[in-house]
LOVEXTOR-287694 format. One record per atom (N, C-alpha, C): atom name; residue in three letters; x negated, y, z negated; residue number from 1. Coordinates in Angstrom, 1 decimal. Layout:
+------+------+--------+--------+--------+------+
: name : resn :     xx :     yy :     zz : resi :
+------+------+--------+--------+--------+------+
:   CA :  Ala :      X :      Y :      Z :  NUM :
...
+------+------+--------+--------+--------+------+
REM end
This chain:
+------+------+--------+--------+--------+------+
: name : resn :     xx :     yy :     zz : resi :
+------+------+--------+--------+--------+------+
:    N :  Met :    2.3 :  160.2 : -233.4 :    1 :
:   CA :  Met :    1.6 :  161.0 : -232.4 :    1 :
:    C :  Met :    1.8 :  162.3 : -231.5 :    1 :
:    N :  Ala :    3.8 :  161.7 : -231.5 :    2 :
:   CA :  Ala :    4.3 :  162.3 : -230.4 :    2 :
:    C :  Ala :    4.3 :  163.7 : -231.0 :    2 :
:    N :  Val :    4.7 :  163.8 : -232.2 :    3 :
:   CA :  Val :    4.3 :  165.3 : -233.0 :    3 :
:    C :  Val :    3.1 :  166.0 : -232.8 :    3 :
:    N :  Leu :    2.1 :  165.7 : -232.4 :    4 :
:   CA :  Leu :    0.5 :  165.9 : -232.6 :    4 :
:    C :  Leu :    0.8 :  166.7 : -231.3 :    4 :
:    N :  Val :    1.2 :  165.8 : -230.0 :    5 :
:   CA :  Val :    1.4 :  166.6 : -228.7 :    5 :
:    C :  Val :    1.7 :  167.5 : -228.4 :    5 :
:    N :  Trp :    2.9 :  167.7 : -229.4 :    6 :
:   CA :  Trp :    3.9 :  168.9 : -229.4 :    6 :
:    C :  Trp :    3.9 :  170.2 : -229.8 :    6 :
:    N :  Leu :    2.6 :  170.0 : -231.4 :    7 :
:   CA :  Leu :    2.7 :  170.8 : -231.8 :    7 :
:    C :  Leu :    0.6 :  171.7 : -231.1 :    7 :
:    N :  Leu :    0.1 :  170.6 : -229.9 :    8 :
:   CA :  Leu :   -1.0 :  171.1 : -229.4 :    8 :
:    C :  Leu :    0.0 :  172.0 : -227.7 :    8 :
:    N :  Ile :    1.0 :  172.0 : -227.8 :    9 :
:   CA :  Ile :    1.7 :  172.6 : -226.0 :    9 :
:    C :  Ile :    1.4 :  173.9 : -227.2 :    9 :
:    N :  Pro :    2.2 :  174.7 : -228.0 :   10 :
:   CA :  Pro :    2.2 :  176.0 : -228.6 :   10 :
:    C :  Pro :    0.7 :  176.9 : -228.3 :   10 :
:    N :  Val :   -0.1 :  175.8 : -228.9 :   11 :
:   CA :  Val :   -1.7 :  175.8 : -229.9 :   11 :
:    C :  Val :   -2.5 :  175.7 : -228.2 :   11 :
:    N :  Ala :   -2.1 :  175.1 : -227.4 :   12 :
:   CA :  Ala :   -2.8 :  175.3 : -226.3 :   12 :
:    C :  Ala :   -2.5 :  176.6 : -225.3 :   12 :
:    N :  Gly :   -0.7 :  177.2 : -225.7 :   13 :
:   CA :  Gly :   -0.4 :  178.2 : -225.1 :   13 :
:    C :  Gly :   -1.3 :  179.5 : -226.0 :   13 :
:    N :  Ala :   -1.1 :  179.6 : -226.7 :   14 :
:   CA :  Ala :   -2.2 :  180.6 : -227.9 :   14 :
:    C :  Ala :   -3.2 :  180.8 : -227.2 :   14 :
:    N :  Val :   -4.5 :  180.4 : -227.0 :   15 :
:   CA :  Val :   -5.5 :  179.9 : -226.8 :   15 :
:    C :  Val :   -5.5 :  180.7 : -225.3 :   15 :
:    N :  Val :   -4.7 :  179.9 : -224.1 :   16 :
:   CA :  Val :   -4.7 :  180.3 : -222.9 :   16 :
:    C :  Val :   -3.9 :  182.2 : -223.1 :   16 :
:    N :  Ala :   -3.4 :  182.7 : -223.9 :   17 :
:   CA :  Ala :   -2.7 :  183.8 : -223.5 :   17 :
:    C :  Ala :   -3.6 :  184.5 : -224.3 :   17 :
:    N :  Gly :   -4.5 :  184.7 : -225.4 :   18 :
:   CA :  Gly :   -5.7 :  184.4 : -226.2 :   18 :
:    C :  Gly :   -6.9 :  185.6 : -224.7 :   18 :
:    N :  Leu :   -7.1 :  184.6 : -224.2 :   19 :
:   CA :  Leu :   -8.2 :  184.3 : -223.3 :   19 :
:    C :  Leu :   -7.8 :  184.9 : -222.1 :   19 :
:    N :  Trp :   -6.3 :  185.1 : -221.4 :   20 :
:   CA :  Trp :   -5.9 :  186.2 : -220.7 :   20 :
:    C :  Trp :   -5.7 :  186.9 : -221.0 :   20 :
:    N :  Ser :   -5.5 :  187.6 : -222.5 :   21 :
:   CA :  Ser :   -5.6 :  189.0 : -223.3 :   21 :
:    C :  Ser :   -7.1 :  190.1 : -222.6 :   21 :
:    N :  Thr :   -7.7 :  188.8 : -223.1 :   22 :
:   CA :  Thr :   -9.2 :  189.0 : -223.2 :   22 :
:    C :  Thr :   -9.8 :  189.7 : -222.1 :   22 :
:    N :  Trp :   -9.6 :  188.7 : -221.2 :   23 :
:   CA :  Trp :   -9.6 :  189.1 : -219.4 :   23 :
:    C :  Trp :   -9.2 :  190.4 : -218.6 :   23 :
:    N :  Ala :   -7.6 :  190.1 : -219.2 :   24 :
:   CA :  Ala :   -6.8 :  191.3 : -218.5 :   24 :
:    C :  Ala :   -7.4 :  192.9 : -219.0 :   24 :
:    N :  Thr :   -7.9 :  192.9 : -220.3 :   25 :
:   CA :  Thr :   -8.3 :  194.3 : -221.1 :   25 :
:    C :  Thr :   -9.8 :  194.9 : -221.1 :   25 :
:    N :  Arg :  -10.5 :  193.3 : -220.2 :   26 :
:   CA :  Arg :  -11.9 :  194.0 : -220.1 :   26 :
:    C :  Arg :  -12.2 :  195.4 : -219.1 :   26 :
:    N :  Arg :  -13.2 :  196.3 : -219.4 :   27 :
:   CA :  Arg :  -14.0 :  197.4 : -218.9 :   27 :
:    C :  Arg :  -14.1 :  197.1 : -217.4 :   27 :
:    N :  Arg :  -13.1 :  198.0 : -216.7 :   28 :
:   CA :  Arg :  -13.8 :  197.5 : -215.5 :   28 :
:    C :  Arg :  -14.2 :  199.1 : -214.4 :   28 :
:    N :  Ser :  -15.3 :  200.0 : -214.9 :   29 :
:   CA :  Ser :  -15.2 :  200.7 : -214.8 :   29 :
:    C :  Ser :  -16.8 :  200.4 : -214.0 :   29 :
:    N :  Gly :  -17.2 :  199.6 : -214.8 :   30 :
:   CA :  Gly :  -18.7 :  199.1 : -213.9 :   30 :
:    C :  Gly :  -19.6 :  199.7 : -214.2 :   30 :
:    N :  Ala :  -20.2 :  201.0 : -213.6 :   31 :
:   CA :  Ala :  -21.1 :  201.3 : -213.7 :   31 :
:    C :  Ala :  -21.1 :  203.1 : -214.7 :   31 :
:    N :  Gly :  -20.7 :  202.8 : -216.0 :   32 :
:   CA :  Gly :  -20.6 :  203.7 : -216.9 :   32 :
:    C :  Gly :  -19.5 :  204.6 : -215.6 :   32 :
:    N :  Gly :  -18.4 :  204.3 : -215.5 :   33 :
:   CA :  Gly :  -16.8 :  205.4 : -215.3 :   33 :
:    C :  Gly :  -17.4 :  206.3 : -214.1 :   33 :
:    N :  Val :  -18.2 :  205.3 : -213.3 :   34 :
:   CA :  Val :  -18.4 :  206.0 : -212.2 :   34 :
:    C :  Val :  -17.5 :  206.5 : -211.2 :   34 :
:    N :  Lys :  -16.2 :  205.0 : -211.3 :   35 :
:   CA :  Lys :  -14.7 :  205.2 : -210.5 :   35 :
:    C :  Lys :  -13.9 :  206.6 : -211.1 :   35 :
:    N :  Asp :  -13.8 :  206.5 : -212.0 :   36 :
:   CA :  Asp :  -13.2 :  207.7 : -213.1 :   36 :
:    C :  Asp :  -14.0 :  209.0 : -212.4 :   36 :
:    N :  Ala :  -14.8 :  209.1 : -212.1 :   37 :
:   CA :  Ala :  -15.4 :  210.4 : -212.3 :   37 :
:    C :  Ala :  -15.4 :  211.4 : -210.9 :   37 :
:    N :  Ala :  -15.4 :  209.8 : -209.4 :   38 :
:   CA :  Ala :  -14.8 :  209.7 : -208.9 :   38 :
:    C :  Ala :  -13.4 :  210.1 : -208.1 :   38 :
:    N :  Gly :  -12.5 :  209.5 : -209.1 :   39 :
:   CA :  Gly :  -11.0 :  209.9 : -209.1 :   39 :
:    C :  Gly :  -10.7 :  211.4 : -209.6 :   39 :
:    N :  Val :  -11.1 :  211.5 : -210.1 :   40 :
:   CA :  Val :  -11.3 :  212.9 : -211.2 :   40 :
:    C :  Val :  -11.6 :  214.4 : -210.5 :   40 :
:    N :  Arg :  -12.4 :  214.1 : -209.3 :   41 :
:   CA :  Arg :  -13.1 :  214.8 : -208.0 :   41 :
:    C :  Arg :  -12.3 :  214.6 : -206.7 :   41 :
:    N :  Gly :  -11.6 :  213.4 : -206.7 :   42 :
:   CA :  Gly :  -10.5 :  213.7 : -205.8 :   42 :
:    C :  Gly :   -8.9 :  214.3 : -206.1 :   42 :
:    N :  Tyr :   -8.9 :  214.0 : -207.2 :   43 :
:   CA :  Tyr :   -7.3 :  214.5 : -207.3 :   43 :
:    C :  Tyr :   -7.6 :  215.8 : -208.1 :   43 :
:    N :  Glu :   -9.1 :  217.3 : -207.8 :   44 :
:   CA :  Glu :   -9.3 :  218.3 : -208.2 :   44 :
:    C :  Glu :   -8.8 :  218.4 : -206.3 :   44 :
:    N :  Ala :   -9.4 :  217.8 : -205.6 :   45 :
:   CA :  Ala :   -9.7 :  218.4 : -204.3 :   45 :
:    C :  Ala :   -8.6 :  218.0 : -203.1 :   45 :
:    N :  Phe :   -7.7 :  217.3 : -204.1 :   46 :
:   CA :  Phe :   -5.9 :  217.0 : -203.7 :   46 :
:    C :  Phe :   -5.7 :  218.6 : -204.6 :   46 :
:    N :  Arg :   -5.6 :  218.6 : -205.6 :   47 :
:   CA :  Arg :   -5.4 :  220.1 : -206.0 :   47 :
:    C :  Arg :   -5.2 :  221.4 : -205.7 :   47 :
:    N :  Ala :   -6.8 :  221.3 : -205.2 :   48 :
:   CA :  Ala :   -6.9 :  222.8 : -204.7 :   48 :
:    C :  Ala :   -6.7 :  222.5 : -202.9 :   48 :
:    N :  Ala :   -6.5 :  221.6 : -202.1 :   49 :
:   CA :  Ala :   -6.0 :  221.6 : -200.7 :   49 :
:    C :  Ala :   -4.4 :  222.2 : -201.2 :   49 :
:    N :  Met :   -3.5 :  221.6 : -202.1 :   50 :
:   CA :  Met :   -2.3 :  221.4 : -202.5 :   50 :
:    C :  Met :   -2.1 :  223.3 : -202.9 :   50 :
:    N :  Glu :   -2.8 :  223.8 : -203.6 :   51 :
:   CA :  Glu :   -2.7 :  225.5 : -203.8 :   51 :
:    C :  Glu :   -3.2 :  225.9 : -202.6 :   51 :
:    N :  Arg :   -3.7 :  225.8 : -201.3 :   52 :
:   CA :  Arg :   -4.0 :  226.8 : -200.5 :   52 :
:    C :  Arg :   -3.3 :  226.9 : -198.9 :   52 :
:    N :  Ala :   -2.8 :  225.4 : -199.6 :   53 :
:   CA :  Ala :   -1.3 :  224.9 : -198.4 :   53 :
:    C :  Ala :   -0.3 :  226.2 : -198.8 :   53 :
:    N :  Pro :    0.1 :  226.6 : -197.3 :   54 :
:   CA :  Pro :    1.4 :  228.0 : -196.9 :   54 :
:    C :  Pro :    2.6 :  226.7 : -197.6 :   54 :
:    N :  Ala :    3.3 :  227.6 : -197.9 :   55 :
:   CA :  Ala :    4.6 :  227.2 : -199.1 :   55 :
:    C :  Ala :    5.8 :  227.9 : -198.0 :   55 :
:    N :  Asp :    6.3 :  226.0 : -197.8 :   56 :
:   CA :  Asp :    7.0 :  226.4 : -196.7 :   56 :
:    C :  Asp :    8.6 :  227.0 : -197.8 :   56 :
:    N :  Gly :    9.6 :  227.4 : -197.5 :   57 :
:   CA :  Gly :   10.6 :  227.9 : -198.1 :   57 :
:    C :  Gly :   11.4 :  229.3 : -197.9 :   57 :
+------+------+--------+--------+--------+------+
REM end
């Protein structure tokens, strides 16, 4: 009986790891990548502002 308990520990760990990996790799964009599009627009605005900034040097 003790052997079964020791065998259940790694099996339970594998199940928990599988559930965690499924949870960790889920899509987080929500509504079709809206967050990604907003991030790209923000990055483009940042680049445009940096190109307009006077160069000190």
